[in-house]
N, C-alpha and C positions, 0 to 999 in steps of 0.2 A: 047522350048526356046523363050523368048520374046525379041523383040528389045529394045534398051535402052530407047526409048521414051514411052514405054508402061508400065507406072506405075502411080498410083494415088499420091495425095499429101502426104498422110500418107503411106509411102512406105518402103519397105525393100531394101536398096541399095545393098545388097549382090549380087543379080542377075546382076545388072548393073556393079558391080565391077568385076564379073567373065567375063563379055563380054570384059571389057577393058583390064584386065590382067588375064590370065588363072589361075595362082596359087592363092589360097585364101590368104587374108591378114594375117599377123602374129597375134598371140594371143596378142592383145593389153593390155588386162586386167592384164595378168600375169606380163609383164614387168612393167606396171604402178604400180601395187600393191607392187612389190618389192621395187621400189625406194621410193614410198610414205611411206612405212613402215619404211624404213631407216631414212627418214626425219621426220617421225612422224607428217605428216600433210595430209589433205585430199585435193587433187587436183580436182577442179571442171571444170575448163576451160582449154582445151589443145591446141586449135587452133582458130585463128581469122583472118578475112580479111575484106577489104573494096573493093567493086567492082562497076563498072558501066556496066550493061549488062553482057557480058562474060569477060570483061577486068578487071583483078585484079589490083587494084591500089596499094595496100599494104597488106601484110600478115605477120603473125608470128606464128611459131609452138613452143610450149613449149619444152624445152630440155628433159623433162621426158617422152614425148610422142613418140611413134613409130608407124608407119603405113603410108599408102598412102593417107592421108587425102587430100592433094592438088588435087590428081587425082579424088577422089570421089567428091570433092567440084566443080571441073570444070563441071562434069556431072550435079550436082545439080543446078548450076547457070543457066544452059540452061532451067530448068523447073520452076525457080522462076519468077512469073509474075512481070511486071514493075510497077503495081499499088502499091500505098502506103499500107502497112500492116505489120502484124507480122505472123510468122508461125514457127512450129516446125516439123522437120523430124526425124524419128527414124532409127537408124542403129545399130543392135545388142544391145550392152549395152551402146551405145553412142547416143547422141542426137544433131542434128544440129538446132540451133535457128537463126533466121534472122529477121531483120527489114529493110524494104524498105521505103525510104522517098526521094522524089524529084528525083527519078531515080537512087539513090545510095543505094546499098545493103550493110548492115553491118551484118556479119555472124560470128558465133562462134560455136565451138564444145565443148560439155560438156559430161563428163563421168557419170553423175548422172541423172537418170530418175526421174520424179516427182518432180524435183527441178528446176523450171524455173525462180524463183525470182532473183537469183544472176546473171545468164547468161543474162537476159534481162536488168538488171540494168547495167551490163558491156557494153552491146551493146549501151544503151542510153549514157553512159559515153564516149564510143569510138566515137559515132556519134557527140557528142558535141565538143570533142577535135578535130575531123577531120574538122568540119565546121569552128571552131574557127581558125584553123591553115591555111587551104587552101581556104575555102569559096566554095560556090556551083559552081560558074562559072569556076574556075580552075579545079574542079573535072569533070565537064561536057565535058571539052575539052582535058583532060589529056589522054596520051597513057598508055598502060599496064606498071605497076610497076613504074610509074613516081613518085609516092609519097612513094615508099617503103623505101628508105634510110632515109628519114626524119621522117616517121611515124612509122616505125617498132619498134623503141625503145620506143615510147609512148605506142604502143599496149602491148609490153612486160611489161612495168612498171604498166599499169592499170590491166593487167592480173594477175600479181603477187599480186597486192593489193586485187583484187576480189577473189583470191584463198586463202586468209588469213582469220583467224577467226575475225579479226577486221572489215572486210567488212560485214560479216554476222551479226554483232551486230550494225552496224552504217548506213547501206544504206537506211533503211526505218523504219517505225513505228514497223514493226514486229521485226526487229533487236533490237530496243529500248525496246520493251516489253520483248524480250528474255534476254536482258541485265538486266532489272529490275527483271525478274524472277530469274536470276542467283544471283543477289544481295540479294534478299529475301531468296533464298535457302541458301546462305552463312550465313545470319543472323539467319535463322532457325537452321542451323547446329550448329552455335555458341551457340544459346539459348538452344538447346537440350543438347549440351555438358555441358553447365553450370547446367542445370537441373539434368543431370546425375551425375555430380560432387556433386551437392547439395544432390542428393539422396544417393550417396555413403557416404557423411558426415552424413546424417540423419541415415543411416544404422549403421554407426560406433557409433553414439550416442545411438541408440537403443540397439546395442550390449553391449555398456558400461553400459547402464541402466540395462539390463538384468543381466550382471555380478555383478553390485552393488546390485541388488535385491537378487541374489543368495548368495552373500557374507553376506548381511544383514540377510538373513534367516539362514545361517550357524552360524553367530555370535549369533543370538537369540537362536538357538538351543544349541550352545555350552555354552552360558551364563546360560540358563535354567539348563543344565546338571551340570554346575559348581555350581550354586546356590543349586541345590539338593544335590550335593556331599558335599558342605560346611555345609548344614543343618544336613546331616547324620553324618558328622565329629563332629559337635557340640553336636549332640545327644549322640554319642559315648563318647565324653569327659564328658558330664553330667553323663552318666551311669557309666563311670569309676570312677568319683569322688564319686558318690553315693556308689558304691561297696566298694571303698577304705574307705569311711567314716564308712560304716557299719562294715567293717573288723577292723578298728581302735577301734571303740566302743566295738566290741565284744572282741578284744584282751585286751582292758583295763578292761573290765568286768571280763574276765577270769583271768587276773592277780590279780585282787582284790578279787574276790569271788570264784575262782576255776572253774574247768570245770562244775561242777554240782551245783555251787553257794552255797555250804554248809557253807562256811565261813560267807557269808552274812545272811544265814538262822540262824546260831548259834548266831551271834550278835543280830539279831532281837529277837530271843528267850530270 
């Protein structure tokens, strides 16, 4: 077992937490995921504070977060150097980001690793709001939680903004590029839908053309068969007329000359 002071800058706070409180912290991710699924949004920043050395001047914990973040943060504040700078500490699935400037530390807890853009933008915003409201001199002389009542609501409001999709699309050039990509994606989807609709219409025209071609072929075949049938009917009529004519002539000859034409032969003799 190591004492609380024996860890590097990129550290696992789990061992420190065990020394401070024997039972392990509650499973933060499960509680967090349930509530975020119900609200259908991704919470990135759960906790934030402003401090001078070990004295916390103001802090806010999101209502959806559960855990002993203030206790872990107090241990972490002892290890943060007073020089100006930025740093990230890892604790399980959570990440502590901080900015130190003019002896004032601005710190927040994020639940998303590998995403530092929004938390640091939030810290810069919180720093600017804090300096604009209180100034550096008041912060240097203030006691613990002296600004908590006045600044807690501002931290909450800015945290809610940076936890929204609007912040992701508007805080910097990356957000603008993502917004433009989304717009282009929407246009592409619309264009693709139109092309698909046009393709369906073209397929309908092709189907209709095929049906017309088939109908034309059937009409041509049926007309050819009808023409052939009419020709044979005409030929039968001609043949019938010829046969009838022959029979009429033969009947007339028989009636005049007899069956063996002996009357015509006698008259001739």
